[in-house]
Chimera marker file (.cmm) of the C-alpha trace (Angstrom):
<marker_set name="trace">
<marker id="1" x="-6.391" y="-11.914" z="-68.416" r="1" g="1" b="0" radius="0.5"/>
<marker id="2" x="-8.894" y="-9.065" z="-68.158" r="1" g="1" b="0" radius="0.5"/>
<marker id="3" x="-11.173" y="-9.588" z="-65.142" r="1" g="1" b="0" radius="0.5"/>
<marker id="4" x="-13.631" y="-6.733" z="-65.676" r="1" g="1" b="0" radius="0.5"/>
<marker id="5" x="-17.318" y="-7.658" z="-65.941" r="1" g="1" b="0" radius="0.5"/>
<marker id="6" x="-17.762" y="-4.822" z="-68.441" r="1" g="1" b="0" radius="0.5"/>
<marker id="7" x="-15.637" y="-2.229" z="-70.189" r="1" g="1" b="0" radius="0.5"/>
<marker id="8" x="-16.430" y="1.431" z="-70.785" r="1" g="1" b="0" radius="0.5"/>
<marker id="9" x="-14.476" y="2.636" z="-73.811" r="1" g="1" b="0" radius="0.5"/>
<marker id="10" x="-14.307" y="6.454" z="-73.609" r="1" g="1" b="0" radius="0.5"/>
<marker id="11" x="-13.663" y="8.406" z="-76.814" r="1" g="1" b="0" radius="0.5"/>
<marker id="12" x="-13.654" y="12.094" z="-77.760" r="1" g="1" b="0" radius="0.5"/>
<marker id="13" x="-16.700" y="12.705" z="-79.955" r="1" g="1" b="0" radius="0.5"/>
<marker id="14" x="-15.593" y="16.270" z="-80.697" r="1" g="1" b="0" radius="0.5"/>
<marker id="15" x="-12.329" y="15.030" z="-82.221" r="1" g="1" b="0" radius="0.5"/>
<marker id="16" x="-13.923" y="12.085" z="-84.035" r="1" g="1" b="0" radius="0.5"/>
<marker id="17" x="-12.454" y="8.601" z="-84.467" r="1" g="1" b="0" radius="0.5"/>
<marker id="18" x="-8.665" y="8.469" z="-84.344" r="1" g="1" b="0" radius="0.5"/>
<marker id="19" x="-6.324" y="5.633" z="-85.370" r="1" g="1" b="0" radius="0.5"/>
<marker id="20" x="-5.521" y="4.982" z="-81.701" r="1" g="1" b="0" radius="0.5"/>
<marker id="21" x="-9.258" y="4.566" z="-80.988" r="1" g="1" b="0" radius="0.5"/>
<marker id="22" x="-9.416" y="1.888" z="-83.691" r="1" g="1" b="0" radius="0.5"/>
<marker id="23" x="-6.408" y="0.158" z="-82.157" r="1" g="1" b="0" radius="0.5"/>
<marker id="24" x="-7.958" y="0.182" z="-78.680" r="1" g="1" b="0" radius="0.5"/>
<marker id="25" x="-11.245" y="-1.154" z="-80.106" r="1" g="1" b="0" radius="0.5"/>
<marker id="26" x="-9.390" y="-4.034" z="-81.780" r="1" g="1" b="0" radius="0.5"/>
<marker id="27" x="-7.672" y="-4.910" z="-78.501" r="1" g="1" b="0" radius="0.5"/>
<marker id="28" x="-10.955" y="-4.805" z="-76.593" r="1" g="1" b="0" radius="0.5"/>
<marker id="29" x="-12.606" y="-7.217" z="-79.039" r="1" g="1" b="0" radius="0.5"/>
<marker id="30" x="-9.864" y="-9.756" z="-78.272" r="1" g="1" b="0" radius="0.5"/>
<marker id="31" x="-10.881" y="-9.899" z="-74.590" r="1" g="1" b="0" radius="0.5"/>
<marker id="32" x="-14.453" y="-10.998" z="-75.263" r="1" g="1" b="0" radius="0.5"/>
<marker id="33" x="-15.885" y="-8.772" z="-72.526" r="1" g="1" b="0" radius="0.5"/>
<marker id="34" x="-18.970" y="-6.569" z="-72.993" r="1" g="1" b="0" radius="0.5"/>
<marker id="35" x="-17.996" y="-3.072" z="-74.128" r="1" g="1" b="0" radius="0.5"/>
<marker id="36" x="-20.077" y="0.100" z="-74.041" r="1" g="1" b="0" radius="0.5"/>
<marker id="37" x="-18.584" y="3.037" z="-75.934" r="1" g="1" b="0" radius="0.5"/>
<marker id="38" x="-19.004" y="6.406" z="-74.202" r="1" g="1" b="0" radius="0.5"/>
<marker id="39" x="-18.691" y="9.150" z="-76.817" r="1" g="1" b="0" radius="0.5"/>
<marker id="40" x="-17.677" y="11.935" z="-74.443" r="1" g="1" b="0" radius="0.5"/>
<marker id="41" x="-17.702" y="15.691" z="-75.054" r="1" g="1" b="0" radius="0.5"/>
<marker id="42" x="-21.214" y="15.620" z="-76.536" r="1" g="1" b="0" radius="0.5"/>
<marker id="43" x="-22.008" y="18.755" z="-74.567" r="1" g="1" b="0" radius="0.5"/>
<marker id="44" x="-25.002" y="19.564" z="-76.778" r="1" g="1" b="0" radius="0.5"/>
<marker id="45" x="-27.528" y="17.390" z="-78.602" r="1" g="1" b="0" radius="0.5"/>
<marker id="46" x="-26.132" y="18.464" z="-81.983" r="1" g="1" b="0" radius="0.5"/>
<marker id="47" x="-22.918" y="16.571" z="-81.107" r="1" g="1" b="0" radius="0.5"/>
<marker id="48" x="-24.799" y="13.247" z="-80.931" r="1" g="1" b="0" radius="0.5"/>
<marker id="49" x="-24.381" y="12.853" z="-84.695" r="1" g="1" b="0" radius="0.5"/>
<marker id="50" x="-20.589" y="12.905" z="-84.229" r="1" g="1" b="0" radius="0.5"/>
<marker id="51" x="-20.936" y="10.141" z="-81.638" r="1" g="1" b="0" radius="0.5"/>
<marker id="52" x="-22.508" y="7.954" z="-84.322" r="1" g="1" b="0" radius="0.5"/>
<marker id="53" x="-19.191" y="7.931" z="-86.210" r="1" g="1" b="0" radius="0.5"/>
<marker id="54" x="-17.882" y="5.514" z="-83.552" r="1" g="1" b="0" radius="0.5"/>
<marker id="55" x="-20.503" y="2.836" z="-84.335" r="1" g="1" b="0" radius="0.5"/>
<marker id="56" x="-18.032" y="1.426" z="-86.876" r="1" g="1" b="0" radius="0.5"/>
<marker id="57" x="-16.093" y="-0.059" z="-83.947" r="1" g="1" b="0" radius="0.5"/>
<marker id="58" x="-18.979" y="-2.462" z="-83.324" r="1" g="1" b="0" radius="0.5"/>
<marker id="59" x="-19.897" y="-1.491" z="-79.756" r="1" g="1" b="0" radius="0.5"/>
<marker id="60" x="-23.075" y="0.165" z="-78.460" r="1" g="1" b="0" radius="0.5"/>
<marker id="61" x="-22.460" y="3.940" z="-78.525" r="1" g="1" b="0" radius="0.5"/>
<marker id="62" x="-23.845" y="6.310" z="-75.899" r="1" g="1" b="0" radius="0.5"/>
<marker id="63" x="-23.291" y="10.066" z="-76.395" r="1" g="1" b="0" radius="0.5"/>
<marker id="64" x="-22.295" y="11.631" z="-73.059" r="1" g="1" b="0" radius="0.5"/>
<marker id="65" x="-20.879" y="14.789" z="-71.565" r="1" g="1" b="0" radius="0.5"/>
<marker id="66" x="-19.143" y="14.033" z="-68.294" r="1" g="1" b="0" radius="0.5"/>
<marker id="67" x="-18.686" y="17.758" z="-67.623" r="1" g="1" b="0" radius="0.5"/>
<marker id="68" x="-22.397" y="18.525" z="-68.114" r="1" g="1" b="0" radius="0.5"/>
<marker id="69" x="-23.850" y="15.267" z="-66.741" r="1" g="1" b="0" radius="0.5"/>
<marker id="70" x="-25.461" y="14.521" z="-70.081" r="1" g="1" b="0" radius="0.5"/>
<marker id="71" x="-26.165" y="10.896" z="-71.033" r="1" g="1" b="0" radius="0.5"/>
<marker id="72" x="-24.587" y="9.461" z="-67.876" r="1" g="1" b="0" radius="0.5"/>
<marker id="73" x="-27.782" y="7.687" z="-66.769" r="1" g="1" b="0" radius="0.5"/>
<marker id="74" x="-28.162" y="6.060" z="-70.197" r="1" g="1" b="0" radius="0.5"/>
<marker id="75" x="-24.535" y="4.953" z="-70.067" r="1" g="1" b="0" radius="0.5"/>
<marker id="76" x="-24.947" y="3.444" z="-66.614" r="1" g="1" b="0" radius="0.5"/>
<marker id="77" x="-28.065" y="1.614" z="-67.833" r="1" g="1" b="0" radius="0.5"/>
<marker id="78" x="-26.029" y="0.259" z="-70.755" r="1" g="1" b="0" radius="0.5"/>
<marker id="79" x="-23.320" y="-0.953" z="-68.391" r="1" g="1" b="0" radius="0.5"/>
<marker id="80" x="-25.802" y="-2.527" z="-65.969" r="1" g="1" b="0" radius="0.5"/>
<marker id="81" x="-27.240" y="-4.519" z="-68.865" r="1" g="1" b="0" radius="0.5"/>
<marker id="82" x="-23.904" y="-6.361" z="-69.095" r="1" g="1" b="0" radius="0.5"/>
<marker id="83" x="-23.226" y="-6.836" z="-65.387" r="1" g="1" b="0" radius="0.5"/>
<marker id="84" x="-23.920" y="-10.266" z="-63.936" r="1" g="1" b="0" radius="0.5"/>
<marker id="85" x="-26.982" y="-10.424" z="-61.680" r="1" g="1" b="0" radius="0.5"/>
<marker id="86" x="-26.466" y="-10.817" z="-57.943" r="1" g="1" b="0" radius="0.5"/>
<marker id="87" x="-28.741" y="-11.743" z="-55.075" r="1" g="1" b="0" radius="0.5"/>
<marker id="88" x="-28.267" y="-8.253" z="-53.622" r="1" g="1" b="0" radius="0.5"/>
<marker id="89" x="-25.795" y="-9.354" z="-50.964" r="1" g="1" b="0" radius="0.5"/>
<marker id="90" x="-22.521" y="-7.487" z="-50.539" r="1" g="1" b="0" radius="0.5"/>
<marker id="91" x="-19.456" y="-9.299" z="-51.909" r="1" g="1" b="0" radius="0.5"/>
<marker id="92" x="-17.759" y="-11.570" z="-49.385" r="1" g="1" b="0" radius="0.5"/>
<marker id="93" x="-14.328" y="-10.338" z="-50.384" r="1" g="1" b="0" radius="0.5"/>
<marker id="94" x="-12.635" y="-7.771" z="-52.566" r="1" g="1" b="0" radius="0.5"/>
<marker id="95" x="-12.054" y="-10.579" z="-55.072" r="1" g="1" b="0" radius="0.5"/>
<marker id="96" x="-15.801" y="-10.726" z="-55.671" r="1" g="1" b="0" radius="0.5"/>
<marker id="97" x="-16.258" y="-6.972" z="-56.143" r="1" g="1" b="0" radius="0.5"/>
<marker id="98" x="-17.712" y="-5.735" z="-59.399" r="1" g="1" b="0" radius="0.5"/>
<marker id="99" x="-14.956" y="-4.757" z="-61.818" r="1" g="1" b="0" radius="0.5"/>
<marker id="100" x="-15.458" y="-2.301" z="-64.639" r="1" g="1" b="0" radius="0.5"/>
<marker id="101" x="-12.582" y="-1.113" z="-66.809" r="1" g="1" b="0" radius="0.5"/>
<marker id="102" x="-12.514" y="2.485" z="-68.111" r="1" g="1" b="0" radius="0.5"/>
<marker id="103" x="-10.245" y="2.733" z="-71.160" r="1" g="1" b="0" radius="0.5"/>
<marker id="104" x="-9.479" y="5.270" z="-73.877" r="1" g="1" b="0" radius="0.5"/>
<marker id="105" x="-6.699" y="7.359" z="-75.324" r="1" g="1" b="0" radius="0.5"/>
<marker id="106" x="-5.344" y="10.385" z="-73.405" r="1" g="1" b="0" radius="0.5"/>
<marker id="107" x="-7.519" y="13.487" z="-72.971" r="1" g="1" b="0" radius="0.5"/>
<marker id="108" x="-10.864" y="11.966" z="-73.957" r="1" g="1" b="0" radius="0.5"/>
<marker id="109" x="-12.378" y="12.653" z="-70.534" r="1" g="1" b="0" radius="0.5"/>
<marker id="110" x="-11.898" y="9.391" z="-68.620" r="1" g="1" b="0" radius="0.5"/>
<marker id="111" x="-11.149" y="11.206" z="-65.347" r="1" g="1" b="0" radius="0.5"/>
<marker id="112" x="-14.161" y="13.507" z="-65.710" r="1" g="1" b="0" radius="0.5"/>
<marker id="113" x="-16.339" y="10.504" z="-66.484" r="1" g="1" b="0" radius="0.5"/>
<marker id="114" x="-15.153" y="8.568" z="-63.408" r="1" g="1" b="0" radius="0.5"/>
<marker id="115" x="-15.592" y="11.608" z="-61.163" r="1" g="1" b="0" radius="0.5"/>
<marker id="116" x="-19.126" y="12.129" z="-62.497" r="1" g="1" b="0" radius="0.5"/>
<marker id="117" x="-20.146" y="8.511" z="-61.849" r="1" g="1" b="0" radius="0.5"/>
<marker id="118" x="-18.673" y="8.565" z="-58.334" r="1" g="1" b="0" radius="0.5"/>
<marker id="119" x="-20.126" y="12.015" z="-57.562" r="1" g="1" b="0" radius="0.5"/>
<marker id="120" x="-16.694" y="12.985" z="-56.188" r="1" g="1" b="0" radius="0.5"/>
<marker id="121" x="-13.388" y="14.320" z="-57.474" r="1" g="1" b="0" radius="0.5"/>
<marker id="122" x="-11.449" y="11.053" z="-57.094" r="1" g="1" b="0" radius="0.5"/>
<marker id="123" x="-9.357" y="11.284" z="-60.261" r="1" g="1" b="0" radius="0.5"/>
<marker id="124" x="-7.496" y="14.484" z="-61.068" r="1" g="1" b="0" radius="0.5"/>
<link id1="1" id2="2" r="1" g="1" b="0" radius="0.2"/>
<link id1="2" id2="3" r="1" g="1" b="0" radius="0.2"/>
<link id1="3" id2="4" r="1" g="1" b="0" radius="0.2"/>
<link id1="4" id2="5" r="1" g="1" b="0" radius="0.2"/>
<link id1="5" id2="6" r="1" g="1" b="0" radius="0.2"/>
<link id1="6" id2="7" r="1" g="1" b="0" radius="0.2"/>
<link id1="7" id2="8" r="1" g="1" b="0" radius="0.2"/>
<link id1="8" id2="9" r="1" g="1" b="0" radius="0.2"/>
<link id1="9" id2="10" r="1" g="1" b="0" radius="0.2"/>
<link id1="10" id2="11" r="1" g="1" b="0" radius="0.2"/>
<link id1="11" id2="12" r="1" g="1" b="0" radius="0.2"/>
<link id1="12" id2="13" r="1" g="1" b="0" radius="0.2"/>
<link id1="13" id2="14" r="1" g="1" b="0" radius="0.2"/>
<link id1="14" id2="15" r="1" g="1" b="0" radius="0.2"/>
<link id1="15" id2="16" r="1" g="1" b="0" radius="0.2"/>
<link id1="16" id2="17" r="1" g="1" b="0" radius="0.2"/>
<link id1="17" id2="18" r="1" g="1" b="0" radius="0.2"/>
<link id1="18" id2="19" r="1" g="1" b="0" radius="0.2"/>
<link id1="19" id2="20" r="1" g="1" b="0" radius="0.2"/>
<link id1="20" id2="21" r="1" g="1" b="0" radius="0.2"/>
<link id1="21" id2="22" r="1" g="1" b="0" radius="0.2"/>
<link id1="22" id2="23" r="1" g="1" b="0" radius="0.2"/>
<link id1="23" id2="24" r="1" g="1" b="0" radius="0.2"/>
<link id1="24" id2="25" r="1" g="1" b="0" radius="0.2"/>
<link id1="25" id2="26" r="1" g="1" b="0" radius="0.2"/>
<link id1="26" id2="27" r="1" g="1" b="0" radius="0.2"/>
<link id1="27" id2="28" r="1" g="1" b="0" radius="0.2"/>
<link id1="28" id2="29" r="1" g="1" b="0" radius="0.2"/>
<link id1="29" id2="30" r="1" g="1" b="0" radius="0.2"/>
<link id1="30" id2="31" r="1" g="1" b="0" radius="0.2"/>
<link id1="31" id2="32" r="1" g="1" b="0" radius="0.2"/>
<link id1="32" id2="33" r="1" g="1" b="0" radius="0.2"/>
<link id1="33" id2="34" r="1" g="1" b="0" radius="0.2"/>
<link id1="34" id2="35" r="1" g="1" b="0" radius="0.2"/>
<link id1="35" id2="36" r="1" g="1" b="0" radius="0.2"/>
<link id1="36" id2="37" r="1" g="1" b="0" radius="0.2"/>
<link id1="37" id2="38" r="1" g="1" b="0" radius="0.2"/>
<link id1="38" id2="39" r="1" g="1" b="0" radius="0.2"/>
<link id1="39" id2="40" r="1" g="1" b="0" radius="0.2"/>
<link id1="40" id2="41" r="1" g="1" b="0" radius="0.2"/>
<link id1="41" id2="42" r="1" g="1" b="0" radius="0.2"/>
<link id1="42" id2="43" r="1" g="1" b="0" radius="0.2"/>
<link id1="43" id2="44" r="1" g="1" b="0" radius="0.2"/>
<link id1="44" id2="45" r="1" g="1" b="0" radius="0.2"/>
<link id1="45" id2="46" r="1" g="1" b="0" radius="0.2"/>
<link id1="46" id2="47" r="1" g="1" b="0" radius="0.2"/>
<link id1="47" id2="48" r="1" g="1" b="0" radius="0.2"/>
<link id1="48" id2="49" r="1" g="1" b="0" radius="0.2"/>
<link id1="49" id2="50" r="1" g="1" b="0" radius="0.2"/>
<link id1="50" id2="51" r="1" g="1" b="0" radius="0.2"/>
<link id1="51" id2="52" r="1" g="1" b="0" radius="0.2"/>
<link id1="52" id2="53" r="1" g="1" b="0" radius="0.2"/>
<link id1="53" id2="54" r="1" g="1" b="0" radius="0.2"/>
<link id1="54" id2="55" r="1" g="1" b="0" radius="0.2"/>
<link id1="55" id2="56" r="1" g="1" b="0" radius="0.2"/>
<link id1="56" id2="57" r="1" g="1" b="0" radius="0.2"/>
<link id1="57" id2="58" r="1" g="1" b="0" radius="0.2"/>
<link id1="58" id2="59" r="1" g="1" b="0" radius="0.2"/>
<link id1="59" id2="60" r="1" g="1" b="0" radius="0.2"/>
<link id1="60" id2="61" r="1" g="1" b="0" radius="0.2"/>
<link id1="61" id2="62" r="1" g="1" b="0" radius="0.2"/>
<link id1="62" id2="63" r="1" g="1" b="0" radius="0.2"/>
<link id1="63" id2="64" r="1" g="1" b="0" radius="0.2"/>
<link id1="64" id2="65" r="1" g="1" b="0" radius="0.2"/>
<link id1="65" id2="66" r="1" g="1" b="0" radius="0.2"/>
<link id1="66" id2="67" r="1" g="1" b="0" radius="0.2"/>
<link id1="67" id2="68" r="1" g="1" b="0" radius="0.2"/>
<link id1="68" id2="69" r="1" g="1" b="0" radius="0.2"/>
<link id1="69" id2="70" r="1" g="1" b="0" radius="0.2"/>
<link id1="70" id2="71" r="1" g="1" b="0" radius="0.2"/>
<link id1="71" id2="72" r="1" g="1" b="0" radius="0.2"/>
<link id1="72" id2="73" r="1" g="1" b="0" radius="0.2"/>
<link id1="73" id2="74" r="1" g="1" b="0" radius="0.2"/>
<link id1="74" id2="75" r="1" g="1" b="0" radius="0.2"/>
<link id1="75" id2="76" r="1" g="1" b="0" radius="0.2"/>
<link id1="76" id2="77" r="1" g="1" b="0" radius="0.2"/>
<link id1="77" id2="78" r="1" g="1" b="0" radius="0.2"/>
<link id1="78" id2="79" r="1" g="1" b="0" radius="0.2"/>
<link id1="79" id2="80" r="1" g="1" b="0" radius="0.2"/>
<link id1="80" id2="81" r="1" g="1" b="0" radius="0.2"/>
<link id1="81" id2="82" r="1" g="1" b="0" radius="0.2"/>
<link id1="82" id2="83" r="1" g="1" b="0" radius="0.2"/>
<link id1="83" id2="84" r="1" g="1" b="0" radius="0.2"/>
<link id1="84" id2="85" r="1" g="1" b="0" radius="0.2"/>
<link id1="85" id2="86" r="1" g="1" b="0" radius="0.2"/>
<link id1="86" id2="87" r="1" g="1" b="0" radius="0.2"/>
<link id1="87" id2="88" r="1" g="1" b="0" radius="0.2"/>
<link id1="88" id2="89" r="1" g="1" b="0" radius="0.2"/>
<link id1="89" id2="90" r="1" g="1" b="0" radius="0.2"/>
<link id1="90" id2="91" r="1" g="1" b="0" radius="0.2"/>
<link id1="91" id2="92" r="1" g="1" b="0" radius="0.2"/>
<link id1="92" id2="93" r="1" g="1" b="0" radius="0.2"/>
<link id1="93" id2="94" r="1" g="1" b="0" radius="0.2"/>
<link id1="94" id2="95" r="1" g="1" b="0" radius="0.2"/>
<link id1="95" id2="96" r="1" g="1" b="0" radius="0.2"/>
<link id1="96" id2="97" r="1" g="1" b="0" radius="0.2"/>
<link id1="97" id2="98" r="1" g="1" b="0" radius="0.2"/>
<link id1="98" id2="99" r="1" g="1" b="0" radius="0.2"/>
<link id1="99" id2="100" r="1" g="1" b="0" radius="0.2"/>
<link id1="100" id2="101" r="1" g="1" b="0" radius="0.2"/>
<link id1="101" id2="102" r="1" g="1" b="0" radius="0.2"/>
<link id1="102" id2="103" r="1" g="1" b="0" radius="0.2"/>
<link id1="103" id2="104" r="1" g="1" b="0" radius="0.2"/>
<link id1="104" id2="105" r="1" g="1" b="0" radius="0.2"/>
<link id1="105" id2="106" r="1" g="1" b="0" radius="0.2"/>
<link id1="106" id2="107" r="1" g="1" b="0" radius="0.2"/>
<link id1="107" id2="108" r="1" g="1" b="0" radius="0.2"/>
<link id1="108" id2="109" r="1" g="1" b="0" radius="0.2"/>
<link id1="109" id2="110" r="1" g="1" b="0" radius="0.2"/>
<link id1="110" id2="111" r="1" g="1" b="0" radius="0.2"/>
<link id1="111" id2="112" r="1" g="1" b="0" radius="0.2"/>
<link id1="112" id2="113" r="1" g="1" b="0" radius="0.2"/>
<link id1="113" id2="114" r="1" g="1" b="0" radius="0.2"/>
<link id1="114" id2="115" r="1" g="1" b="0" radius="0.2"/>
<link id1="115" id2="116" r="1" g="1" b="0" radius="0.2"/>
<link id1="116" id2="117" r="1" g="1" b="0" radius="0.2"/>
<link id1="117" id2="118" r="1" g="1" b="0" radius="0.2"/>
<link id1="118" id2="119" r="1" g="1" b="0" radius="0.2"/>
<link id1="119" id2="120" r="1" g="1" b="0" radius="0.2"/>
<link id1="120" id2="121" r="1" g="1" b="0" radius="0.2"/>
<link id1="121" id2="122" r="1" g="1" b="0" radius="0.2"/>
<link id1="122" id2="123" r="1" g="1" b="0" radius="0.2"/>
<link id1="123" id2="124" r="1" g="1" b="0" radius="0.2"/>
</marker_set>
């Protein structure tokens, strides 16, 4: 059973939707968790139109560029909208920690995205 509070589905906007993206989207729908689709590699505003091609998967789409820090704040806002509210206290145990899943096919920029959110090179 998937225990993430929210899922970030990372895709490659430059390459456009691929059959594997459709397969991942179908699997994510089965879990019933909130999904925000990060259309990565939208390095310039003109690429945002390509990001719109992923709307057919049925998830909110946010055009981002992990390498250029573009759209990351909007993506985080989209994720926060699906995260359960807390009273501000730190979790009592690791079992209560916030869990967010980052999924996507190879080479769509998941590592760059995670590093950008964490402000550190944690995933290489």
